[in-house]
C-alpha positions as CSV (number, residue, x, y, z in Angstrom):
1,M,8.2,55.9,125.9
2,N,10.5,52.3,124.5
3,L,8.8,50.1,122.5
4,S,8.7,47.5,124.7
5,D,7.1,49.6,126.8
6,L,4.6,50.9,124.6
7,V,4.1,46.7,123.1
8,R,2.4,45.6,126.8
9,Q,0.7,49.0,127.3
10,F,-0.6,47.2,123.4
11,L,-1.6,43.3,125.0
12,E,-2.9,45.5,128.2
13,H,-5.2,47.5,125.9
14,I,-6.6,44.4,124.1
15,E,-7.1,42.0,126.8
16,I,-9.6,45.2,128.9
17,E,-10.6,47.5,125.7
18,K,-10.8,44.6,123.1
19,G,-11.8,41.6,125.0
20,R,-9.2,39.5,123.5
21,S,-8.8,36.3,124.7
22,Q,-6.1,34.7,126.7
23,K,-4.7,32.8,123.4
24,T,-4.7,36.2,121.0
25,I,-2.8,38.1,123.4
26,E,0.0,35.0,123.5
27,N,0.2,35.3,120.3
28,Y,-0.3,39.5,119.8
29,E,2.6,39.4,121.9
30,H,5.0,36.6,120.5
31,Y,4.7,38.3,116.7
32,L,5.5,42.0,118.3
33,R,8.1,40.6,120.4
34,R,9.5,39.4,116.9
35,F,9.6,42.8,115.3
36,I,10.6,44.7,118.5
37,E,13.8,43.0,118.8
38,F,14.6,43.1,115.0
39,A,13.4,47.1,115.5
40,E,15.5,47.6,118.3
41,K,19.2,45.8,116.4
42,Q,18.3,47.9,113.0
43,G,18.8,50.6,115.9
44,V,15.3,51.4,116.4
45,K,14.1,52.6,119.3
46,S,10.7,54.7,119.6
47,P,8.1,55.2,117.8
48,S,8.9,58.1,114.8
49,D,11.2,55.5,114.0
50,I,9.3,53.5,112.7
51,N,9.1,53.3,108.6
52,L,8.5,51.7,105.4
53,D,12.0,50.7,105.5
54,L,12.0,49.3,108.0
55,I,8.8,47.4,107.2
56,H,10.3,46.2,104.3
57,Q,13.3,44.7,106.3
58,Y,11.4,42.7,108.3
59,R,8.9,41.2,105.8
60,L,12.7,40.6,103.9
61,Y,13.7,38.5,106.9
62,L,10.3,37.1,107.8
63,N,10.4,35.9,104.5
64,R,14.2,34.1,105.0
65,K,13.4,32.8,108.3
66,T,13.6,29.1,109.4
67,D,11.4,27.0,111.9
68,A,12.6,24.7,113.3
69,Q,12.5,22.1,110.9
70,G,13.8,24.0,109.1
71,E,11.2,24.9,106.3
72,P,10.4,28.6,105.6
73,I,7.4,30.8,107.4
74,K,4.9,29.9,105.5
75,K,3.3,33.2,103.8
76,V,-0.4,33.1,106.4
77,T,1.7,33.0,109.5
78,Q,4.3,36.1,108.3
79,N,0.6,38.2,107.9
80,Y,0.1,37.5,111.1
81,H,3.2,38.9,112.0
82,I,2.0,42.2,110.0
83,I,-1.5,42.1,111.1
84,A,0.0,41.9,114.3
85,V,2.9,45.2,113.9
86,R,-0.3,46.9,111.7
87,S,-3.2,46.7,114.9
88,F,0.1,48.3,117.0
89,L,0.4,51.3,114.7
90,K,-3.3,51.1,114.9
91,Y,-2.9,51.6,118.5
92,L,-0.4,53.9,118.4
93,A,-1.9,56.5,116.1
94,K,-5.9,56.0,118.4
95,R,-3.1,57.9,121.8
96,D,-1.1,60.2,119.8
97,I,2.0,58.8,119.2
98,D,3.7,59.6,116.4
99,T,4.7,56.6,114.3
100,L,4.1,55.0,110.5
101,S,0.9,55.6,109.7
102,A,-0.7,51.5,109.7
103,E,-2.6,52.3,106.7
104,K,0.6,51.8,104.9
105,V,2.1,48.7,105.8
106,E,0.1,46.1,103.0
107,L,-0.5,42.5,103.7
108,A,1.6,39.7,101.3
109,K,0.3,38.0,99.0
110,Q,-1.0,34.2,100.3
111,E,-1.1,31.5,98.3
112,G,-4.8,30.0,97.6
113,R,-5.7,28.4,101.0
114,E,-5.9,24.1,101.1
115,V,-9.3,22.5,102.1
116,N,-8.4,19.1,103.3
117,F,-12.1,16.6,103.8
118,L,-13.1,13.1,103.9
119,T,-15.5,11.3,101.8
120,M,-18.2,9.6,103.0
121,E,-17.1,6.6,102.7
122,E,-13.9,7.8,104.4
123,L,-15.9,9.5,107.1
124,D,-17.9,5.8,107.7
125,R,-15.0,4.0,108.2
126,L,-13.7,6.5,110.5
127,M,-16.9,6.6,112.3
128,M,-16.9,3.0,113.1
129,A,-13.5,2.6,113.7
130,P,-13.4,2.7,118.0
131,S,-15.8,0.1,117.7
132,M,-14.1,-2.4,115.4
133,Y,-10.8,-1.9,116.9
134,E,-10.8,-0.1,120.7
135,E,-11.8,-3.0,123.4
136,N,-11.9,-1.1,126.1
137,H,-15.8,-0.2,126.5
138,Q,-15.4,3.0,128.3
139,K,-12.6,4.5,125.6
140,R,-14.7,2.8,122.7
141,R,-18.1,4.8,124.2
142,R,-15.7,8.3,125.0
143,D,-14.4,7.9,121.3
144,E,-17.4,7.1,119.7
145,A,-19.2,10.2,120.8
146,I,-16.3,12.1,119.8
147,L,-16.1,11.6,116.6
148,H,-19.8,12.0,115.8
149,T,-19.8,15.4,117.7
150,L,-17.0,17.0,115.7
151,F,-18.5,16.0,112.9
152,S,-22.2,16.6,113.7
153,T,-21.3,19.8,115.3
154,G,-18.5,21.8,113.6
155,L,-16.5,22.3,116.5
156,R,-13.3,23.4,116.4
157,V,-11.2,20.5,118.8
158,S,-11.0,23.9,121.6
159,E,-14.8,24.1,122.1
160,L,-15.2,19.9,122.5
161,T,-12.9,20.0,125.1
162,N,-13.9,23.0,126.8
163,L,-17.5,21.2,127.0
164,N,-19.5,20.4,130.2
165,R,-22.2,18.5,131.2
166,D,-24.4,21.0,132.3
167,Q,-24.4,22.9,128.4
168,V,-25.2,19.8,126.0
169,D,-28.5,20.0,125.8
170,L,-29.7,16.2,124.5
171,Q,-33.4,16.5,124.7
172,R,-33.1,19.8,122.2
173,G,-30.4,18.3,120.1
174,E,-28.2,21.4,120.4
175,F,-26.4,24.1,123.2
176,S,-24.2,26.8,122.7
177,V,-20.3,26.8,122.8
178,R,-18.0,30.0,122.7
179,G,-15.9,30.1,120.5
180,K,-13.5,32.9,119.2
181,G,-13.2,35.7,119.8
182,S,-15.3,35.3,122.6
183,K,-19.2,34.5,120.3
184,V,-21.2,32.7,121.2
185,R,-23.1,29.9,118.7
186,L,-25.6,27.6,118.9
187,V,-24.7,23.0,117.4
188,F,-27.0,21.1,116.6
189,I,-26.1,17.0,117.8
190,S,-27.3,15.3,114.7
191,P,-29.4,11.9,115.9
192,E,-27.1,9.7,115.8
193,A,-24.5,11.9,117.9
194,K,-27.0,12.4,120.5
195,E,-27.1,9.0,120.9
196,K,-23.3,8.8,121.3
197,L,-23.1,10.9,124.0
198,Q,-26.0,9.6,125.6
199,N,-25.1,6.7,125.4
200,Y,-21.3,7.5,126.4
201,I,-22.2,10.0,129.3
202,E,-25.4,7.7,131.4
203,K,-22.3,5.3,131.9
204,R,-20.3,7.5,133.5
205,K,-19.6,7.0,137.5
206,D,-17.8,10.3,137.9
207,K,-18.9,14.1,139.3
208,N,-16.2,15.7,136.6
209,K,-18.3,18.6,135.0
210,A,-16.5,17.8,131.6
211,V,-18.3,15.9,128.9
212,F,-15.0,14.3,127.4
213,I,-12.1,13.1,130.1
214,P,-9.3,10.9,129.7
215,L,-9.5,7.2,131.6
216,Y,-9.2,6.9,135.0
217,K,-6.1,5.4,136.6
218,G,-6.8,1.4,136.2
219,S,-7.9,1.3,133.1
220,R,-6.6,-1.1,130.5
221,Q,-6.1,0.7,127.9
222,E,-4.8,4.4,129.1
223,T,-2.8,6.4,126.6
224,E,0.1,7.9,127.5
225,D,-1.0,11.6,127.1
226,E,-4.0,10.9,129.5
227,K,-2.2,9.6,132.1
228,S,-0.1,13.0,132.3
229,E,-3.2,15.0,132.1
230,K,-4.7,14.1,135.3
231,P,-4.2,15.7,138.4
232,L,-3.2,15.2,141.9
233,G,-5.9,15.3,144.3
234,K,-8.8,13.0,145.5
235,K,-11.8,15.7,143.1
236,P,-10.0,15.8,140.2
237,E,-11.6,18.6,137.7
238,V,-10.3,17.1,134.4
239,R,-10.6,17.1,130.5
240,L,-9.5,15.7,127.7
241,T,-6.8,18.1,125.7
242,P,-7.0,19.1,121.9
243,R,-3.7,17.2,121.8
244,S,-4.7,14.0,122.8
245,V,-8.2,14.7,120.6
246,Q,-6.0,15.2,117.7
247,R,-3.9,12.1,118.5
248,M,-6.8,9.8,119.2
249,I,-8.0,10.4,115.9
250,S,-5.2,10.2,113.9
251,R,-4.5,6.2,115.1
252,Y,-8.0,5.8,113.4
253,A,-7.8,7.0,110.9
254,K,-4.6,5.0,110.5
255,L,-6.6,1.9,111.6
256,A,-9.5,2.8,109.3
257,G,-7.2,2.5,106.1
258,I,-7.4,6.7,105.3
259,V,-4.3,7.4,103.6
260,K,-4.3,11.3,103.9
261,E,-3.5,12.8,107.6
262,V,-7.1,13.2,109.6
263,T,-7.0,16.0,112.5
264,P,-10.7,17.4,114.2
265,H,-9.9,20.6,111.7
266,T,-10.3,17.9,109.5
267,I,-13.4,16.5,109.9
268,R,-14.3,20.8,110.8
269,H,-13.7,21.5,107.5
270,S,-15.7,17.8,106.1
271,F,-19.1,19.1,108.1
272,A,-18.8,22.4,106.2
273,T,-18.6,21.1,102.2
274,D,-21.3,18.2,103.4
275,L,-23.6,20.6,104.4
276,L,-22.7,23.0,100.9
277,M,-22.7,19.4,98.9
278,N,-26.2,18.9,100.3
279,G,-27.6,22.9,99.3
280,A,-27.0,24.5,102.3
281,D,-26.8,28.0,102.0
282,I,-22.7,29.6,102.7
283,R,-24.0,32.6,105.4
284,S,-25.9,29.5,107.0
285,V,-22.7,27.8,107.0
286,Q,-21.1,30.6,108.5
287,T,-22.9,30.8,111.0
288,M,-22.4,27.4,111.8
289,L,-19.3,27.5,111.7
290,G,-18.6,30.6,113.6
291,H,-17.0,32.3,111.5
292,S,-16.8,36.2,111.7
293,S,-16.4,36.6,107.7
294,I,-17.4,35.2,105.4
295,T,-14.7,35.3,102.7
296,T,-13.1,32.4,105.6
297,T,-15.8,30.5,104.8
298,Q,-15.6,30.8,101.0
299,I,-12.6,28.9,101.0
300,Y,-15.3,25.9,100.5
301,T,-17.3,26.8,97.6
302,H,-14.3,25.5,95.0
303,V,-14.5,22.0,96.0
304,T,-18.8,22.2,96.7
305,N,-20.3,23.7,94.2
306,T,-22.6,21.3,92.5
307,Q,-24.2,23.7,90.0
308,L,-20.5,24.6,88.4
309,R,-20.0,20.9,88.0
310,D,-23.4,20.2,86.5
311,I,-22.8,23.1,84.1
312,H,-20.4,22.0,82.4
313,R,-21.7,18.8,82.1
314,S,-24.4,19.8,80.3
315,F,-22.2,21.1,78.1
316,H,-18.4,20.7,77.5
317,S,-20.3,17.3,76.2
318,R,-23.1,19.1,73.8
319,R,-20.6,19.1,70.6
320,K,-19.4,15.9,70.7
321,K,-23.5,15.4,70.6
C-alpha cells in the first residue's frame, strides 16, 4: 500500500478511534501531505523506505522554506510537521507495517515563547473603548460583553464564538465549554462581565441561538465582515466569526492608544497572568485555561513570579545597606 493511502487511513483513524476535532484532522492532513510530496520527490514510495536520512533532509527542507511573506517557517510550526510524522509512524507500527521507529525522530529545540499581555491600565482602556468610541448602542453592548467575557473567562476566541445562549448560566455565573481535544471545562463569569452579558442579551429581539452575532441588515455600524457572515434565508442561524472578533479587538486597541498588537489570545494571556500575579496556583490556572499539559501553562511563570521579584528586592540591595 502506498503512502498516500496509508495517510488517508491514518486520518480516518484519528477521526474515528481518537475522536480528534475536524480542525486537528485538517492540520494533520496538511502536514502529512507536505511530507508525502517531499518523500515521493526523493523516490520514497513505501513506509519501509522512510529512514533517518529522509527525516534529516525533510527537516532541512522545512528549515529553509519560506512562507507567503518570504519569512522562514517558525520552529514551532516546523515541529508541528514533525509531530504529525511521528504520529503517523506510530500508527504504522501499531499495524505492524515495517517503517522507521517514531522514537528515533526528535523534535527541534524551540525558542522560548514570548507572552504578550496587557497591563491593568491598558486593560481598563480597552474595556472602556466601546462606550467611548461606538455610537451604535446595539454594537456597543455586544462588544463590551465580548471584551469582558474574554477577560473574565480566558476563553479561546473559537470557544467564545461557539457559545450558545442556552449554555450560559448568568444566574450561577458559570458555564461549561468544549475546548481543544473536545475536553469540557467549567468557566466563571465575573460580576462585571455578567452585567455586560445580561445587558446585551436582554436587549436582543432575535431568536438566534448564538450568544454573539453580527448586526442585522440596516444597522448603521454593520461592518463588511459582518455583512459577509449573514446567510441567506428568513431564519438565519448565524454567529460572529473569530476573524471578526479579532478585527474588532484590534480596532478598539488602536482607538484606546495601545501600541502593542492586541488579539483575543492577548486577552487570554492577560487573564492567566492576572490570576498568577494575584496569587493563584499554576495548577488551577492550567485547569481554567483548559491546558492538557502543565508545561503549556508554565510559559506565564517567568512574568508572574512575584516571590522571586521580592527576593531580588530584599537581597540585591543588602550590600548597599
